[in-house]
DSSP file (Angstrom, degrees, kcal/mol; ACC not computed):
  #  RESIDUE AA STRUCTURE BP1 BP2  ACC     N-H-->O    O-->H-N    N-H-->O    O-->H-N    TCO  KAPPA ALPHA  PHI   PSI    X-CA   Y-CA   Z-CA
    1    1 A M              0   0    0      0, 0.0     2,-0.3     0, 0.0     0, 0.0   0.000 360.0 360.0 360.0 134.3 -100.8   14.6  118.4
    2    2 A T        +     0   0    0     13,-0.0     2,-0.3    15,-0.0     0, 0.0  -0.682 360.0 168.4 -89.5 142.1 -103.5   17.1  117.8
    3    3 A H        -     0   0    0     -2,-0.3     2,-0.3    11,-0.0     0, 0.0  -0.951  17.1-167.9-146.5 166.3 -106.4   16.2  115.4
    4    4 A S        -     0   0    0     -2,-0.3     2,-0.4    11,-0.1    10,-0.1  -0.923  25.6-109.3-147.3 172.6 -109.8   17.3  114.2
    5    5 A T        -     0   0    0     -2,-0.3     2,-0.4     8,-0.1     8,-0.4  -0.837  21.2-129.2-111.2 143.6 -112.7   15.8  112.2
    6    6 A I        -     0   0    0     -2,-0.4     6,-0.2     6,-0.1     2,-0.1  -0.771  25.0-139.4 -90.1 131.8 -113.8   16.7  108.7
    7    7 A T    >   -     0   0    0      4,-3.0     3,-2.0    -2,-0.4    -1,-0.0  -0.265  32.0 -96.2 -81.4 174.7 -117.5   17.4  108.3
    8    8 A S  T 3  S+     0   0    0      1,-0.3    -1,-0.1     2,-0.1    -2,-0.0   0.715 127.7  55.8 -64.8 -19.5 -119.7   16.3  105.4
    9    9 A K  T 3  S-     0   0    0      2,-0.1    -1,-0.3     0, 0.0     3,-0.1   0.350 122.7-106.5 -91.9   4.9 -119.1   19.8  103.9
   10   10 A G  S <  S+     0   0    0     -3,-2.0     2,-0.2     1,-0.3    -2,-0.1   0.679  77.4 134.2  79.7  17.9 -115.3   19.3  104.1
   11   11 A Q        +     0   0    0      2,-0.0    -4,-3.0     0, 0.0     2,-0.3  -0.645  28.5 176.0-100.4 157.1 -115.0   21.7  107.0
   12   12 A T        -     0   0    0     -2,-0.2     2,-0.5    -6,-0.2    -6,-0.1  -0.965  29.2-118.4-149.2 163.8 -113.0   21.3  110.2
   13   13 A T        -     0   0    0     -8,-0.4    -8,-0.1    -2,-0.3     3,-0.1  -0.929  28.8-126.5-105.3 128.0 -112.2   23.4  113.3
   14   14 A L        -     0   0    0     -2,-0.5     5,-0.1     1,-0.1   -10,-0.0  -0.600  35.5-111.9 -70.4 127.1 -108.5   24.2  113.9
   15   15 A P    >>  -     0   0    0      0, 0.0     4,-2.3     0, 0.0     3,-0.7  -0.207  23.5-112.3 -58.5 151.9 -107.7   23.0  117.4
   16   16 A S  H 3> S+     0   0    0      1,-0.3     4,-2.8     2,-0.2     5,-0.2   0.832 116.2  60.0 -57.3 -35.2 -106.9   25.8  119.9
   17   17 A Q  H 3> S+     0   0    0      2,-0.2     4,-2.2     1,-0.2    -1,-0.3   0.904 108.7  44.0 -59.7 -40.9 -103.3   24.6  120.1
   18   18 A I  H <> S+     0   0    0     -3,-0.7     4,-2.2     2,-0.2    -2,-0.2   0.933 113.3  49.9 -69.9 -46.9 -102.8   25.3  116.4
   19   19 A R  H  <>S+     0   0    0     -4,-2.3     5,-3.0     1,-0.2     4,-0.4   0.905 114.1  46.0 -59.1 -41.6 -104.7   28.6  116.5
   20   20 A E  H ><5S+     0   0    0     -4,-2.8     3,-0.9     3,-0.2    -1,-0.2   0.911 110.8  51.7 -68.3 -42.3 -102.6   29.8  119.4
   21   21 A A  H 3<5S+     0   0    0     -4,-2.2    -1,-0.2     1,-0.2    -2,-0.2   0.856 117.3  39.3 -63.3 -34.9  -99.3   28.6  117.8
   22   22 A L  T 3<5S-     0   0    0     -4,-2.2    -1,-0.2    -5,-0.1    -2,-0.2   0.401 109.2-123.4 -94.6   2.1 -100.1   30.5  114.6
   23   23 A H  T < 5 +     0   0    0     -3,-0.9     2,-0.3    -4,-0.4    -3,-0.2   0.911  51.6 169.5  55.9  45.8 -101.6   33.5  116.5
   24   24 A L      < +     0   0    0     -5,-3.0    -1,-0.2    -6,-0.2    -2,-0.1  -0.650  14.3 178.9 -91.5 144.5 -104.8   33.1  114.6
   25   25 A K    >   -     0   0    0     -2,-0.3     3,-2.3     1,-0.0    -5,-0.0  -0.916  45.7 -64.5-135.9 164.9 -108.0   34.9  115.4
   26   26 A P  T 3  S+     0   0    0      0, 0.0     3,-0.1     0, 0.0    -1,-0.0  -0.195 122.4  23.4 -52.5 134.7 -111.5   35.0  113.8
   27   27 A G  T 3  S+     0   0    0      1,-0.3    -3,-0.0    -3,-0.0     2,-0.0   0.227  90.3 132.4  93.4 -13.7 -111.4   36.4  110.3
   28   28 A D    <   -     0   0    0     -3,-2.3    -1,-0.3     1,-0.1     2,-0.3  -0.328  52.2-129.0 -68.3 153.9 -107.7   35.6  109.7
   29   29 A R  E     -A   44   0A   0     15,-0.6    15,-2.9    -3,-0.1     2,-0.3  -0.789  20.7-165.6-103.0 148.3 -106.7   33.9  106.5
   30   30 A I  E     -A   43   0A   0     -2,-0.3     2,-0.3    13,-0.3    13,-0.2  -0.936   7.8-144.9-128.9 155.5 -104.5   30.8  106.3
   31   31 A S  E     -A   42   0A   0     11,-2.6    11,-2.4    -2,-0.3     2,-0.4  -0.878   8.1-146.3-118.2 154.7 -102.7   29.2  103.4
   32   32 A Y  E     -A   41   0A   0     -2,-0.3     2,-0.4     9,-0.2     9,-0.2  -0.962   9.7-170.8-121.4 135.6 -102.1   25.5  102.7
   33   33 A E  E     -A   40   0A   0      7,-2.2     7,-3.0    -2,-0.4     2,-0.5  -0.985  17.2-141.1-128.0 121.3  -99.0   24.0  101.1
   34   34 A I  E     -A   39   0A   0     -2,-0.4     2,-0.5     5,-0.2     5,-0.2  -0.698  19.9-179.9 -83.9 126.2  -99.0   20.3  100.1
   35   35 A Q  E >   -A   38   0A   0      3,-3.1     3,-1.6    -2,-0.5     2,-0.4  -0.858  61.1 -63.9-127.5  94.0  -95.6   18.6  100.8
   36   36 A G  T 3  S-     0   0    0     -2,-0.5    -1,-0.0     1,-0.3     0, 0.0  -0.515 119.3 -14.4  65.0-119.8  -95.8   15.0   99.7
   37   37 A D  T 3  S+     0   0    0     -2,-0.4     2,-0.3    -3,-0.1    -1,-0.3   0.136 128.6  75.1-101.4  20.2  -98.4   13.3  102.0
   38   38 A A  E <   -A   35   0A   0     -3,-1.6    -3,-3.1     2,-0.0     2,-0.4  -0.859  66.5-141.9-127.0 162.8  -98.4   16.2  104.4
   39   39 A V  E     -A   34   0A   0     -2,-0.3     2,-0.5    -5,-0.2    -5,-0.2  -0.990   6.9-149.5-127.2 133.5  -99.9   19.8  104.5
   40   40 A V  E     -A   33   0A   0     -7,-3.0    -7,-2.2    -2,-0.4     2,-0.5  -0.896  12.3-157.1-101.0 127.6  -98.3   22.9  105.9
   41   41 A I  E     -A   32   0A   0     -2,-0.5     2,-0.4    -9,-0.2    -9,-0.2  -0.911  14.5-178.0-106.5 129.8 -100.7   25.5  107.3
   42   42 A R  E     -A   31   0A   0    -11,-2.4   -11,-2.6    -2,-0.5     2,-0.3  -0.952  32.7-110.9-128.2 147.7  -99.5   29.1  107.6
   43   43 A H  E     -A   30   0A   0     -2,-0.4   -13,-0.3   -13,-0.2   -20,-0.0  -0.610  29.1-154.3 -69.2 130.6 -101.0   32.3  108.8
   44   44 A Q  E     -A   29   0A   0    -15,-2.9   -15,-0.6    -2,-0.3    -1,-0.1  -0.818  11.7-154.2-112.2  89.0 -101.6   34.5  105.8
   45   45 A P        -     0   0    0      0, 0.0   -17,-0.0     0, 0.0   -15,-0.0  -0.290  16.5-118.4 -65.1 148.4 -101.5   38.1  107.1
   46   46 A G    >   -     0   0    0      1,-0.1     3,-1.5   -17,-0.0     4,-0.4  -0.207  31.3 -94.7 -78.0 174.4 -103.5   40.7  105.1
   47   47 A A  G >  S+     0   0    0      1,-0.3     3,-1.4     2,-0.2     4,-0.3   0.823 121.4  63.0 -61.0 -32.9 -102.0   43.7  103.4
   48   48 A M  G >  S+     0   0    0      1,-0.3     3,-0.8     2,-0.2    -1,-0.3   0.696  86.8  74.1 -69.1 -16.6 -102.7   46.0  106.4
   49   49 A A  G <  S+     0   0    0     -3,-1.5    -1,-0.3     1,-0.2    -2,-0.2   0.769 104.3  37.6 -66.8 -23.7 -100.4   43.8  108.6
   50   50 A V  G X  S+     0   0    0     -3,-1.4     3,-2.3    -4,-0.4     4,-0.4   0.353  84.6 135.7-107.4   4.4  -97.4   45.5  106.8
   51   51 A F  T <  S+     0   0    0     -3,-0.8    -3,-0.1    -4,-0.3    -4,-0.0  -0.314  78.4   7.6 -57.4 126.7  -98.9   49.0  106.5
   52   52 A G  T 3  S+     0   0    0      2,-0.1    -1,-0.3    -2,-0.1    -4,-0.0   0.467  96.6 109.4  83.9   1.9  -96.3   51.5  107.4
   53   53 A T    <   +     0   0    0     -3,-2.3     2,-0.5     2,-0.0    -2,-0.1   0.717  60.2  79.2 -84.3 -19.1  -93.4   49.1  107.7
   54   54 A L        -     0   0    0     -4,-0.4     2,-0.3     0, 0.0    -2,-0.1  -0.757  63.1-173.0 -91.1 131.6  -91.7   50.3  104.6
   55   55 A K        -     0   0    0     -2,-0.5     2,-0.1     6,-0.0    -2,-0.0  -0.910  27.3-105.3-122.7 150.5  -89.7   53.5  105.0
   56   56 A S        -     0   0    0     -2,-0.3     5,-0.1     1,-0.1    -1,-0.0  -0.368  44.8 -97.5 -68.1 150.3  -87.9   55.7  102.4
   57   57 A A    >>  -     0   0    0      1,-0.1     3,-2.6     3,-0.1     4,-0.5  -0.407  38.0-110.9 -63.2 147.6  -84.2   55.5  102.2
   58   58 A P  G >4 S+     0   0    0      0, 0.0     3,-0.7     0, 0.0    -1,-0.1   0.834 119.5  52.0 -52.8 -34.9  -82.6   58.4  104.2
   59   59 A D  G 34 S+     0   0    0      1,-0.2    -2,-0.1     3,-0.0    -3,-0.0   0.541 112.6  46.0 -80.7  -3.8  -81.4   59.9  101.0
   60   60 A Q  G X4 S+     0   0    0     -3,-2.6     3,-2.0     3,-0.1    -1,-0.2   0.295  74.9 133.2-119.2   8.8  -84.9   59.8   99.4
   61   61 A A  T << S+     0   0    0     -3,-0.7     3,-0.1    -4,-0.5    -6,-0.0  -0.409  79.7  14.2 -61.5 129.8  -87.0   61.1  102.2
   62   62 A G  T 3  S+     0   0    0      1,-0.3     2,-0.3    -2,-0.1    -1,-0.3   0.559  87.3 149.9  83.3   8.9  -89.4   63.7  100.9
   63   63 A V    <   -     0   0    0     -3,-2.0    -1,-0.3     1,-0.1    -3,-0.1  -0.579  50.7-114.0 -75.7 134.3  -88.9   62.7   97.2
   64   64 A E     >  -     0   0    0     -2,-0.3     4,-2.4     1,-0.1     5,-0.2  -0.334  19.6-121.2 -66.1 149.3  -92.0   63.4   95.1
   65   65 A F  H  > S+     0   0    0      1,-0.2     4,-2.9     2,-0.2     5,-0.2   0.920 111.8  51.8 -59.2 -46.6  -93.6   60.3   93.6
   66   66 A K  H  > S+     0   0    0      1,-0.2     4,-2.3     2,-0.2    -1,-0.2   0.890 111.2  48.2 -59.6 -39.7  -93.2   61.5   90.0
   67   67 A E  H  > S+     0   0    0      2,-0.2     4,-2.4     1,-0.2    -1,-0.2   0.918 112.5  47.8 -67.0 -43.9  -89.5   62.1   90.6
   68   68 A A  H  X S+     0   0    0     -4,-2.4     4,-2.4     1,-0.2    -2,-0.2   0.903 112.5  49.4 -64.2 -41.1  -89.0   58.7   92.2
   69   69 A R  H  X S+     0   0    0     -4,-2.9     4,-2.5     2,-0.2    -2,-0.2   0.905 110.8  50.2 -63.9 -41.8  -90.9   57.0   89.3
   70   70 A K  H  X S+     0   0    0     -4,-2.3     4,-2.4    -5,-0.2    -2,-0.2   0.924 112.2  46.9 -62.0 -45.5  -88.8   58.8   86.7
   71   71 A K  H  X S+     0   0    0     -4,-2.4     4,-2.3     2,-0.2    -2,-0.2   0.909 112.2  50.4 -63.6 -42.6  -85.6   57.8   88.4
   72   72 A S  H  X S+     0   0    0     -4,-2.4     4,-2.4     1,-0.2    -2,-0.2   0.915 110.8  49.0 -61.7 -44.1  -86.7   54.2   88.7
   73   73 A R  H  X S+     0   0    0     -4,-2.5     4,-2.8     2,-0.2    -2,-0.2   0.904 109.9  51.7 -63.1 -42.1  -87.7   54.1   85.0
   74   74 A E  H  X S+     0   0    0     -4,-2.4     4,-2.2     1,-0.2    -1,-0.2   0.909 111.2  47.5 -61.4 -42.1  -84.3   55.6   84.1
   75   75 A M  H  X S+     0   0    0     -4,-2.3     4,-2.3     2,-0.2    -1,-0.2   0.903 112.1  49.9 -65.6 -41.2  -82.5   52.9   86.1
   76   76 A W  H  X S+     0   0    0     -4,-2.4     4,-2.6     2,-0.2    -2,-0.2   0.921 111.2  48.8 -62.9 -45.0  -84.7   50.2   84.6
   77   77 A E  H  X S+     0   0    0     -4,-2.8     4,-2.4     2,-0.2    -2,-0.2   0.890 110.6  50.6 -63.5 -39.9  -84.0   51.4   81.0
   78   78 A A  H  X S+     0   0    0     -4,-2.2     4,-2.0     2,-0.2    -1,-0.2   0.920 112.7  46.3 -63.9 -43.4  -80.2   51.6   81.7
   79   79 A D  H  X S+     0   0    0     -4,-2.3     4,-1.6     1,-0.2    -2,-0.2   0.903 112.6  50.3 -64.6 -41.2  -80.3   48.0   83.1
   80   80 A A  H  <>S+     0   0    0     -4,-2.6     5,-3.2     1,-0.2     6,-0.7   0.889 109.5  51.1 -64.7 -39.1  -82.3   46.8   80.1
   81   81 A A  H ><5S+     0   0    0     -4,-2.4     3,-1.2     4,-0.2    -1,-0.2   0.894 107.4  53.5 -64.9 -40.0  -79.9   48.5   77.7
   82   82 A K  H 3<5S+     0   0    0     -4,-2.0    -1,-0.2     1,-0.3    -2,-0.2   0.859 111.5  45.8 -62.3 -34.5  -77.0   46.7   79.4
   83   83 A E  T 3<5S-     0   0    0     -4,-1.6    -1,-0.3    -5,-0.1    -2,-0.2   0.393 117.3-114.1 -90.6   3.8  -78.7   43.4   78.9
   84   84 A G  T < 5S+     0   0    0     -3,-1.2    -3,-0.2    -4,-0.2    -2,-0.1   0.741  82.3 122.0  72.8  23.4  -79.6   44.2   75.3
   85   85 A L      <       0   0    0     -5,-3.2    -4,-0.2    -6,-0.2    -5,-0.1   0.493 360.0 360.0 -93.3  -5.4  -83.3   44.3   76.0
   86   86 A R              0   0    0     -6,-0.7    -5,-0.2    -5,-0.1    -1,-0.1   0.356 360.0 360.0-131.9 360.0  -83.9   47.8   74.8
């Protein structure tokens, strides 16, 4: 079992096994989730980690932003009308 010690300031060093398993490097962010009497630590990648991963649908490649926004709004309004929200 891997462990570390809490300092008087409430700080600790993540053991190298944990950093390696989560692919953590200096400056990375982590999140904590309390589950009963345990804590789950997860790597929290920044926004730049997903930069460029989203691609337009083949039928929408090259669509202008204003046109896409207009179409999206029309679809939202139609859905809202169906649900009686508009």
